C-alpha positions in Angstrom: 294.3 236.3 164.9 293.2 234.6 168.0 291.0 235.8 170.9 291.1 233.7 174.1 288.9 233.9 177.3 289.4 232.1 180.5 286.7 231.6 183.2 287.8 229.3 186.0 289.0 226.1 184.4 287.2 226.7 181.1 288.9 228.3 178.1 287.2 229.6 175.0 289.4 230.4 172.0 288.4 231.9 168.6 290.8 231.6 165.7 290.1 233.8 162.8 291.0 232.9 159.2 292.6 235.4 156.8 295.5 237.8 156.9 294.3 239.8 160.0 291.3 240.5 162.2 288.8 242.8 160.5 285.4 244.2 161.4 282.6 241.9 160.2 280.8 238.6 160.6 282.7 235.3 160.4 281.1 231.9 159.8 282.2 229.3 162.3 283.8 226.1 160.9 285.1 223.0 162.7 288.1 222.9 160.4 291.0 225.3 159.8 289.4 228.7 159.1 290.0 230.5 155.8 289.2 234.1 155.0 285.7 235.0 156.3 285.7 232.0 158.7 286.5 231.4 162.4 286.8 228.3 164.6 285.8 228.3 168.2 287.5 225.8 170.5 286.3 225.2 174.1 288.6 223.4 176.6 287.1 222.0 179.9 283.5 223.1 179.3 281.5 223.6 182.5 279.4 220.5 183.4 281.5 218.2 181.2 284.5 216.0 182.0 287.9 217.9 182.2 290.3 217.4 179.3 287.8 217.3 176.5 288.1 219.8 173.6 285.0 221.0 171.8 284.9 222.5 168.3 282.4 224.9 166.7 279.8 223.2 164.4 278.0 226.2 163.0 276.9 229.8 163.7 278.8 233.0 163.4 280.8 235.6 165.3 280.7 239.4 164.8 283.8 241.5 165.4 284.0 245.2 166.1 286.4 247.7 167.5 285.8 249.5 170.8 287.6 252.4 172.5 290.0 249.8 174.1 290.5 247.3 171.3 288.6 244.4 169.7 285.4 242.7 170.7 283.9 239.4 169.3 280.2 238.6 170.0 278.6 235.3 169.6 275.3 233.6 170.6 274.2 229.9 171.0 277.2 228.4 169.2 276.9 224.7 169.1 280.2 222.8 169.7 280.9 219.1 169.4 283.8 216.8 170.2 286.0 216.0 167.3 284.7 212.4 166.7 281.3 212.5 168.3 277.9 214.2 167.4 276.7 214.0 171.0 276.7 215.6 173.5 276.6 219.3 172.4 278.0 222.2 174.3 276.6 225.7 173.6 278.4 229.0 174.0 277.3 232.6 174.1 279.1 235.7 175.1 281.8 238.3 174.2 285.6 238.1 174.0 287.5 241.3 174.1 291.1 242.4 173.9 293.0 245.7 174.2 
């Protein structure tokens, strides 16, 4: 139940809660996601020091199927470090798999 995207040194991962990936909208959480929730994790965010992990604070992701597989769409997702409220990293885009 995980989609991962890599762009250069940056990696974005979305972990979906529940038994399996379904079509719908999932609320982002910073903890372990349960049914109807997802967690975004960003490693090595652009413009930030390497080696820092960022976790979704709020927002949502919408999943759908395409002719080749799954697509997850998200916009302006605010992500924080585990123990700090500042700075904030924002993420927008699509992750797909086939």
